C-alpha positions as CSV (number, residue, x, y, z in Angstrom):
1,M,0.7,-18.9,18.3
2,L,-0.2,-17.4,21.7
3,L,-2.6,-20.3,22.3
4,T,-0.5,-23.2,21.1
5,V,3.2,-22.3,21.5
6,D,5.3,-22.4,24.6
7,R,5.6,-18.8,25.9
8,R,9.4,-19.4,26.4
9,I,9.8,-20.1,22.7
10,L,7.8,-17.0,21.7
11,A,10.0,-15.0,24.0
12,R,13.0,-16.2,22.1
13,L,11.6,-14.8,18.9
14,V,11.7,-11.2,20.3
15,S,15.5,-11.0,20.2
16,P,17.6,-7.9,20.8
17,S,18.7,-8.1,17.1
18,W,15.2,-7.9,15.7
19,I,14.3,-5.1,18.2
20,A,17.4,-3.2,17.0
21,I,16.5,-3.8,13.3
22,F,13.0,-2.5,13.6
23,A,14.0,0.4,15.9
24,I,16.5,1.6,13.3
25,A,13.8,1.3,10.6
26,Y,11.1,3.1,12.6
27,L,13.5,5.9,13.6
28,S,14.3,6.3,9.9
29,C,10.7,7.0,9.1
30,L,11.2,10.4,10.9
31,Q,13.5,11.3,8.0
32,S,11.0,10.5,5.3
33,Y,9.1,13.0,3.2
34,D,6.0,11.2,4.4
35,P,6.7,9.7,7.8
36,A,3.2,8.3,8.2
37,A,3.3,6.4,4.9
38,S,6.8,5.1,5.7
39,A,5.6,3.9,9.1
40,R,2.6,2.2,7.6
41,G,4.7,0.4,5.1
42,L,7.2,-0.7,7.8
43,T,4.3,-1.9,10.0
44,L,3.2,-4.2,7.1
45,S,6.7,-5.6,7.1
46,L,6.5,-6.2,10.8
47,I,3.1,-8.0,10.4
48,A,4.5,-10.2,7.6
49,M,7.1,-11.3,10.2
50,I,4.3,-13.0,12.1
51,M,3.9,-15.4,9.2
52,V,7.7,-16.1,9.2
53,A,7.7,-16.8,13.0
54,G,4.6,-19.1,12.7
55,V,6.3,-21.3,10.1
56,L,9.1,-21.9,12.6
57,V,7.3,-22.2,16.0
58,L,3.9,-23.8,15.1
59,P,5.3,-27.2,14.1
60,R,5.5,-29.5,17.2
61,S,8.8,-31.0,16.1
62,E,11.4,-30.9,13.3
63,R,9.7,-33.9,11.7
64,D,6.4,-31.9,11.5
65,F,8.3,-28.9,10.1
66,V,9.9,-31.1,7.4
67,N,6.7,-32.8,6.5
68,A,4.6,-29.6,6.3
69,G,7.3,-27.8,4.4
70,A,8.0,-30.6,2.0
71,N,4.3,-31.1,1.2
72,A,3.6,-27.4,0.7
73,I,6.8,-26.7,-1.4
74,L,6.3,-29.8,-3.6
75,L,2.7,-28.7,-4.3
76,L,3.8,-25.2,-5.1
77,I,6.5,-26.4,-7.5
78,L,4.1,-28.8,-9.3
79,I,1.6,-25.9,-9.7
80,D,4.4,-23.8,-11.2
81,Y,5.4,-26.5,-13.6
82,A,1.8,-27.1,-14.6
83,A,1.5,-23.3,-15.3
84,L,4.3,-23.6,-17.8
85,F,1.9,-25.6,-20.0
86,V,-1.5,-24.3,-18.9
87,A,-0.7,-20.6,-18.6
88,P,2.7,-20.0,-20.2
89,D,1.9,-16.3,-20.7
90,R,1.8,-15.9,-17.0
91,A,4.6,-18.3,-16.0
92,I,7.2,-17.4,-18.7
93,H,8.5,-14.0,-19.7
94,S,7.3,-12.9,-23.1
95,A,8.7,-10.7,-25.7
96,F,6.1,-8.0,-24.9
97,G,6.5,-5.5,-22.1
98,D,9.3,-3.4,-20.7
99,E,12.0,-6.2,-20.8
100,P,11.6,-8.2,-24.1
101,W,15.1,-9.5,-23.7
102,H,13.9,-11.8,-20.9
103,A,11.5,-13.7,-23.3
104,G,11.5,-17.4,-22.7
105,F,12.8,-17.3,-19.1
106,W,10.7,-19.0,-16.5
107,R,9.3,-17.0,-13.6
108,G,6.5,-19.2,-12.3
109,H,4.0,-17.6,-9.9
110,L,6.4,-14.7,-9.2
111,L,6.6,-11.4,-11.0
112,H,10.1,-11.6,-12.4
113,K,12.9,-14.1,-13.1
114,N,15.3,-12.3,-10.8
115,V,12.9,-13.1,-7.9
116,S,12.1,-16.6,-9.0
117,A,15.8,-17.5,-9.3
118,P,16.7,-16.9,-5.6
119,V,13.4,-18.2,-4.4
120,F,13.6,-21.5,-6.2
121,S,17.3,-21.7,-5.2
122,I,16.1,-21.6,-1.6
123,L,13.5,-24.3,-2.3
124,C,16.3,-26.4,-3.8
125,M,18.2,-26.0,-0.5
126,F,15.0,-27.0,1.4
127,G,14.9,-30.2,-0.8
128,I,18.5,-31.0,0.3
129,Y,17.4,-30.4,3.9
130,C,14.5,-32.9,3.4
131,L,16.9,-35.4,2.0
132,R,19.0,-35.3,5.2
133,A,16.1,-35.0,7.6
134,G,14.0,-38.0,6.8
135,A,12.0,-37.2,3.7
136,P,14.2,-38.5,0.9
137,L,11.6,-39.0,-1.9
138,R,10.1,-35.6,-1.5
139,G,13.6,-34.2,-1.0
140,W,14.9,-35.5,-4.3
141,A,11.8,-34.3,-6.1
142,I,12.0,-30.8,-4.6
143,T,15.8,-30.5,-5.2
144,L,15.8,-31.6,-8.8
145,L,12.6,-29.8,-9.9
146,A,13.7,-26.5,-8.1
147,A,17.3,-26.7,-9.5
148,N,15.9,-27.2,-13.0
149,F,13.6,-24.2,-12.6
150,V,16.5,-22.1,-11.5
151,L,18.4,-23.1,-14.6
152,H,15.5,-22.0,-16.8
153,T,15.2,-18.5,-15.2
154,G,18.3,-17.4,-17.1
155,S,19.7,-15.7,-14.0
156,K,23.4,-16.4,-14.5
157,T,24.5,-14.9,-11.1
158,T,22.0,-16.9,-9.1
159,I,22.9,-20.1,-11.0
160,G,26.5,-19.4,-10.0
161,F,25.8,-18.5,-6.4
162,L,23.6,-21.6,-5.7
163,P,26.3,-24.3,-5.9
164,I,28.8,-22.0,-4.1
165,A,26.4,-21.6,-1.1
166,I,25.7,-25.3,-0.9
167,G,29.3,-26.2,-1.5
168,L,30.7,-23.9,1.2
169,V,28.4,-25.5,3.8
170,F,29.1,-29.1,2.9
171,A,32.8,-28.3,2.7
172,G,32.6,-26.9,6.2
173,R,30.9,-30.1,7.4
174,A,33.5,-32.3,5.6
175,V,36.3,-30.6,7.5
176,R,34.2,-30.3,10.7
177,S,35.0,-26.6,11.0
178,P,32.1,-24.1,10.8
179,G,34.7,-21.4,11.5
180,L,36.7,-22.2,8.4
181,M,33.4,-22.2,6.4
182,I,32.5,-18.8,7.7
183,L,35.9,-17.4,6.8
184,A,35.6,-18.8,3.3
185,H,32.2,-17.2,3.0
186,L,33.3,-13.8,4.2
187,A,36.2,-13.9,1.7
188,M,33.7,-14.8,-1.0
189,S,31.5,-12.0,0.1
190,V,34.4,-9.5,-0.3
191,L,35.1,-10.9,-3.7
192,V,31.5,-10.6,-4.9
193,F,31.3,-7.1,-3.5
194,G,34.4,-6.1,-5.4
195,L,33.2,-7.5,-8.7
196,T,29.8,-5.9,-8.4
197,L,29.4,-2.7,-6.4
198,G,33.2,-2.3,-6.3
199,T,33.3,-1.7,-10.1
200,I,31.8,1.8,-9.7
201,Y,34.6,2.8,-7.3
202,S,37.6,1.1,-8.9
203,D,38.7,0.9,-12.5
204,T,40.9,-2.1,-11.6
205,L,37.9,-4.0,-10.3
206,L,35.9,-3.0,-13.3
207,S,38.6,-4.4,-15.6
208,I,38.7,-7.7,-13.7
209,T,34.9,-8.0,-13.9
210,K,35.0,-7.3,-17.6
211,A,37.5,-10.1,-18.1
212,L,35.3,-12.5,-16.1
213,I,31.8,-11.8,-17.4
214,D,30.2,-10.5,-20.6
215,D,28.1,-7.7,-19.0
216,A,30.1,-5.9,-16.4
217,T,27.3,-3.3,-16.0
218,F,24.9,-6.1,-14.7
219,T,22.2,-5.0,-17.2
220,G,22.8,-1.3,-16.4
221,R,22.8,-1.6,-12.6
222,D,26.0,0.3,-12.5
223,D,24.3,3.5,-13.5
224,I,21.8,3.1,-10.7
225,W,24.5,2.3,-8.2
226,K,26.5,5.4,-9.2
227,F,23.4,7.6,-8.7
228,A,22.5,5.9,-5.4
229,S,26.1,6.2,-4.1
230,A,26.3,9.9,-4.9
231,S,22.9,10.4,-3.2
232,I,24.1,9.0,0.1
233,A,26.2,12.1,0.7
234,E,23.0,14.2,1.0
235,R,22.0,12.5,4.3
236,P,25.0,10.3,5.3
237,W,24.1,9.9,9.0
238,F,20.4,9.5,9.2
239,G,19.4,8.5,5.7
240,Q,16.4,9.3,3.5
241,G,13.9,7.2,5.6
242,Y,12.3,3.8,5.1
243,A,11.1,3.4,1.5
244,S,11.4,7.1,1.0
245,F,14.0,7.6,-1.8
246,W,13.1,5.8,-5.0
247,L,9.9,7.1,-6.6
248,S,9.9,10.0,-4.2
249,P,8.7,13.5,-5.4
250,V,12.3,14.7,-5.5
251,I,13.4,11.8,-7.7
252,M,10.3,11.9,-9.9
253,G,10.8,15.6,-10.5
254,M,14.3,15.3,-11.8
255,E,15.3,15.7,-15.5
256,A,16.0,12.5,-17.4
257,N,19.6,11.5,-17.8
258,F,19.7,10.2,-21.4
259,E,23.3,8.9,-21.0
260,A,22.3,6.4,-18.3
261,S,21.0,2.9,-19.1
262,W,18.1,3.3,-16.7
263,D,15.8,6.3,-16.0
264,V,16.1,6.6,-12.2
265,R,12.7,8.3,-12.1
266,G,11.1,4.9,-12.7
267,I,13.4,2.7,-10.5
268,V,11.7,1.1,-7.6
269,T,14.9,0.0,-5.8
270,G,18.6,0.5,-6.2
271,H,19.1,-3.2,-7.0
272,N,21.6,-3.5,-4.2
273,S,20.4,-4.1,-0.6
274,Y,23.5,-2.6,1.0
275,L,23.3,0.6,-0.9
276,D,19.6,0.9,-0.3
277,A,20.1,0.2,3.4
278,V,22.5,3.1,3.7
279,L,20.2,5.3,1.6
280,M,17.3,4.5,3.9
281,F,18.9,4.3,7.3
282,G,22.2,6.3,7.0
283,L,25.7,4.9,7.2
284,P,25.6,3.8,10.9
285,G,22.1,2.3,10.6
286,G,22.8,0.6,7.3
287,I,26.0,-1.0,8.5
288,L,24.4,-2.2,11.7
289,M,21.4,-3.5,9.8
290,T,23.7,-5.5,7.5
291,A,25.7,-6.9,10.4
292,L,22.6,-8.0,12.3
293,L,21.1,-9.7,9.2
294,F,24.1,-11.3,7.6
295,V,27.0,-11.4,10.1
296,K,25.4,-12.2,13.4
297,P,23.6,-15.3,12.0
298,L,27.0,-16.7,11.2
299,F,27.8,-16.7,14.9
300,D,24.4,-18.3,15.6
301,Y,25.3,-21.0,13.2
302,A,28.6,-21.7,15.0
303,R,26.6,-22.0,18.2
304,A,24.0,-24.3,16.7
305,Y,26.7,-26.5,15.2
306,R,27.6,-27.5,18.7
307,R,24.2,-29.2,19.0
308,P,24.2,-32.3,16.8
309,Q,20.4,-32.4,16.7
310,A,20.3,-28.8,15.3
311,R,23.0,-29.1,12.6
312,I,21.0,-30.2,9.6
313,F,18.4,-27.4,10.1
314,A,21.2,-24.9,10.8
315,D,22.9,-26.0,7.6
316,F,19.8,-25.2,5.6
317,C,19.4,-21.8,7.2
318,V,23.0,-20.8,6.8
319,M,22.9,-21.8,3.1
320,V,20.0,-19.3,2.7
321,V,21.9,-16.6,4.5
322,I,25.0,-17.2,2.4
323,L,23.1,-17.2,-0.9
324,M,21.1,-14.0,0.0
325,T,24.3,-12.3,1.2
326,Y,25.5,-12.6,-2.4
327,N,22.2,-12.0,-4.0
328,A,21.8,-8.7,-2.0
329,M,24.7,-7.3,-4.1
330,L,22.3,-7.3,-7.1
331,E,18.8,-7.0,-5.6
332,S,17.1,-5.0,-2.8
333,F,14.9,-6.7,-0.3
334,F,15.7,-5.6,3.2
335,L,12.4,-5.2,5.2
336,N,10.5,-5.2,1.9
337,R,7.0,-6.0,3.2
338,A,5.9,-9.4,1.9
339,D,8.7,-9.8,-0.7
340,P,9.5,-13.5,-0.8
341,M,13.2,-12.9,-0.9
342,W,13.0,-10.9,2.3
343,L,10.6,-13.3,4.1
344,L,12.8,-16.3,3.2
345,T,15.9,-14.4,4.4
346,A,14.1,-13.5,7.6
347,L,13.1,-17.2,8.0
348,A,16.7,-18.3,7.9
349,V,17.9,-15.5,10.3
350,F,15.1,-16.4,12.7
351,G,15.9,-20.1,12.4
352,L,19.6,-19.6,13.1
353,G,18.8,-17.4,16.1
354,L,16.5,-20.1,17.6
355,A,18.8,-23.0,16.7
356,G,21.7,-21.2,18.3
357,R,19.9,-20.8,21.6
358,M,17.4,-23.7,21.9
359,S,17.4,-27.5,21.5
360,M,15.3,-29.0,18.7
361,R,12.7,-31.7,19.3
362,A,13.0,-34.5,16.7
363,E,9.6,-36.0,17.6
364,P,6.4,-34.4,19.1
365,S,6.3,-34.7,22.9
366,A,3.9,-37.1,24.4
367,S,1.6,-34.3,25.5
368,H,1.2,-33.1,21.9
369,R,0.6,-36.4,20.2
């Protein structure tokens, strides 16, 4: 990147938001029971961001970005579909293991259907982007194949969130009002928060959730959320440190709670990005982290919308941000090293930051042809 990319573009990547995000995270390592291990893990997350930046700045134009992305994603999807027949024991959940109830659900090359569902949802969104950006055949193939894959993951929440995220963006374009779309998304975010995490704080919200869905515990996540929420009070201002709570010696040394659906001693994450952010970084740091990752990009989208040449790309990025805002209510991925959910979220946040501040080149410049 240093050899081929304009230094002014590289300078745009190092935004105050990303500096603040990693500053909060590195400072939190001082609170960890093993600061050196936490700092090493966070540094791996920082290194992974180089790949994310490269995806955005190495293409010479939007056309190059679309072509490279469409070719790579279509190949990946075809490999995953082939694996369903060639290696079904690896690409499909089986009845053996810790979660036999997931048997038959597709996961592809990823470890779990709850990761595959949001990842393939984002690939579906990229297919829609290709349709609108000059690659219609590959766009249709990616959109339909990825959407079908999502349906076979069995992730009901993601299957519901995907059309909502796409529909909100296209509705905003139809009325030519990004501001109205953003307001609708924020209202939806409050609703999803209330029907998920809100159920552990309010019996009324729990009753509403029970009336709407079959499993108001979200496969036992509510017990994990209650434990995590109670643990925040131990270090409310500075947190437990990056990746320093779940599987820590303190948690692993606890006695088992046989009344809970899950044994927290074996839980890797809190299955809620916002709770885990507050656990790791404290209330001030967790709230600021959430705002920089999921609120500020909405303002970047509003700025990018003013540039007609950036609108289609910005639509794709904001679809990802909207989807992952909802998905973060049920999964944890903030700064999670090379987690595909985190990297794709970071890609969208990076993309909106660049689109909101820079013009996009539709074709390679003459000097790069």
